[in-house]
C-alpha positions as CSV (number, residue, x, y, z in Angstrom):
1,M,-38.5,-25.8,13.1
2,A,-34.9,-24.7,13.5
3,I,-33.0,-23.7,16.6
4,P,-34.2,-20.2,17.4
5,D,-31.7,-17.2,17.3
6,R,-32.3,-16.9,21.1
7,V,-32.9,-20.1,23.0
8,P,-35.1,-19.5,26.1
9,I,-33.8,-20.9,29.4
10,A,-36.2,-21.1,32.3
11,Y,-35.0,-20.1,35.8
12,E,-35.4,-22.7,38.5
13,S,-34.4,-21.4,41.9
14,D,-33.6,-24.8,43.4
15,Y,-32.1,-26.7,40.5
16,R,-29.6,-26.5,37.6
17,T,-30.5,-23.0,36.4
18,R,-30.6,-21.2,39.7
19,Y,-27.8,-18.9,38.7
20,I,-29.3,-17.3,35.6
21,G,-30.9,-13.9,35.0
22,R,-30.3,-10.3,34.1
23,Y,-28.0,-7.5,35.2
24,D,-27.4,-3.9,34.2
25,K,-25.4,-4.9,31.1
26,G,-27.5,-7.8,29.9
27,Q,-28.0,-11.5,30.9
28,F,-25.9,-14.1,32.6
29,F,-25.6,-17.9,33.1
30,G,-23.6,-19.2,36.0
31,S,-22.9,-22.7,37.1
32,V,-20.6,-25.1,38.9
33,T,-19.9,-27.9,36.5
34,A,-17.4,-30.6,35.7
35,T,-15.7,-32.0,32.7
36,L,-14.3,-35.5,32.0
37,A,-12.0,-36.3,29.1
38,D,-13.3,-38.8,26.6
39,G,-12.7,-42.3,27.8
40,A,-11.5,-41.2,31.3
41,G,-14.7,-42.4,32.9
42,A,-13.7,-46.0,32.2
43,E,-10.4,-45.7,34.0
44,D,-9.9,-46.8,37.6
45,D,-8.6,-43.3,38.5
46,W,-11.4,-41.4,36.7
47,Y,-11.8,-39.1,39.8
48,R,-8.4,-37.6,38.9
49,H,-9.6,-36.6,35.5
50,K,-13.0,-35.1,36.5
51,R,-12.3,-31.4,36.7
52,W,-14.7,-28.9,38.5
53,Y,-15.2,-25.3,37.3
54,A,-16.9,-22.1,38.3
55,V,-18.4,-20.7,35.2
56,L,-20.1,-17.3,34.5
57,H,-21.1,-16.5,30.9
58,R,-22.3,-13.0,30.2
59,F,-24.5,-11.8,27.3
60,D,-25.8,-8.5,26.1
61,A,-29.5,-7.6,26.4
62,D,-30.2,-9.4,23.1
63,G,-28.6,-12.6,24.2
64,V,-25.3,-12.3,22.3
65,H,-22.4,-13.8,24.2
66,T,-19.9,-11.1,25.4
67,D,-17.5,-12.9,27.6
68,S,-17.0,-15.7,30.1
69,D,-15.1,-16.4,33.3
70,I,-14.2,-20.0,33.7
71,W,-12.1,-21.0,36.7
72,F,-10.7,-24.5,37.5
73,A,-11.4,-25.4,41.2
74,G,-10.0,-28.9,41.5
75,T,-10.7,-32.5,40.6
76,S,-12.9,-35.2,42.1
77,E,-10.0,-36.4,44.1
78,D,-11.4,-34.0,46.6
79,E,-14.8,-33.4,45.1
80,E,-16.5,-31.7,48.0
81,A,-13.7,-29.1,48.4
82,S,-13.5,-28.5,44.7
83,G,-17.3,-27.9,44.5
84,T,-17.1,-25.6,47.5
85,R,-14.3,-23.6,46.0
86,A,-16.1,-23.3,42.7
87,E,-19.4,-22.2,44.2
88,A,-17.6,-19.6,46.4
89,R,-15.9,-18.2,43.3
90,L,-19.1,-18.1,41.3
91,L,-21.0,-16.3,44.1
92,D,-18.2,-13.7,44.3
93,W,-18.6,-13.1,40.5
94,L,-22.3,-12.8,40.9
95,D,-21.9,-10.3,43.7
96,G,-20.0,-8.2,41.2
97,L,-22.9,-8.0,38.7
98,P,-24.6,-4.6,39.2
99,G,-28.4,-4.8,39.2
100,L,-28.4,-8.7,39.4
101,A,-31.9,-10.3,39.2
102,F,-32.4,-14.0,38.9
103,G,-34.9,-15.1,36.2
104,D,-35.5,-16.5,32.7
105,I,-33.1,-15.7,29.9
106,A,-32.9,-16.1,26.2
107,I,-29.5,-16.5,24.6
108,G,-27.9,-17.3,21.2
109,L,-25.5,-20.2,20.5
110,F,-21.9,-19.7,21.5
111,Q,-18.9,-21.7,22.6
112,V,-15.6,-21.1,24.5
113,E,-12.9,-23.7,24.8
114,V,-11.0,-24.1,28.0
115,D,-8.6,-26.9,28.9
116,G,-9.7,-28.8,25.7
117,H,-13.4,-28.7,26.7
118,V,-16.2,-26.8,25.1
119,F,-18.3,-24.5,27.4
120,G,-21.4,-23.0,25.9
121,L,-24.7,-23.5,24.1
122,V,-24.0,-25.4,20.9
123,D,-26.0,-26.9,18.1
124,W,-26.1,-30.7,18.7
125,S,-28.7,-31.5,16.1
126,A,-26.2,-33.9,14.4
127,E,-26.0,-35.8,17.7
128,Y,-29.8,-36.2,17.6
129,D,-30.1,-37.6,14.0
130,G,-30.8,-34.2,12.6
131,A,-33.6,-33.2,15.0
132,D,-33.2,-29.6,16.2
133,H,-31.4,-29.7,19.6
134,A,-29.2,-27.3,21.5
135,E,-27.0,-28.5,24.3
136,F,-25.5,-26.4,27.2
137,L,-22.0,-27.8,27.8
138,P,-20.5,-29.2,29.9
139,D,-23.6,-28.8,32.1
140,D,-25.5,-31.4,29.9
141,L,-28.7,-29.3,29.6
142,G,-30.6,-30.2,26.5
143,F,-33.1,-27.8,24.7
144,D,-35.6,-28.9,22.1
145,P,-38.8,-27.7,20.5
146,P,-41.2,-26.2,21.5
147,W,-38.3,-24.0,22.9
148,D,-40.2,-23.1,26.0
149,G,-37.2,-22.8,28.3
150,C,-37.5,-26.3,29.7
151,Y,-34.5,-28.6,29.5
152,D,-33.6,-32.3,29.7
153,T,-30.6,-33.6,31.7
């Protein structure tokens, strides 16, 4: 079984997919997420390298990526404030989506690079010894058969 053209993602109102759904022009996936450069986690000052972002990906009704807003909110040097800023920005963006309704989505693979990091839903089958696997980055949400919208973290 290959990765489907549209990967289902289940809406969970109180967890990692609480900001996904549909709006008048299609579908959306929003999150507050962080990146960390390879190897930076082993450094004593890792918190200076952990970068927090507000992210809003938009898709057409068929799940094809149309565009993304990705905004750097700060580092983990002040993690609480960075997270608060990122969430406020994301909520502002969501308020601007006409006809917003939270719920399940189904989207195709895509990727956008910002600040040297990949944001998107990518084929990570090679990372799983060839087993079909899609990973939402940098959120670390993994999707596998039976492609029922559930994910692993």
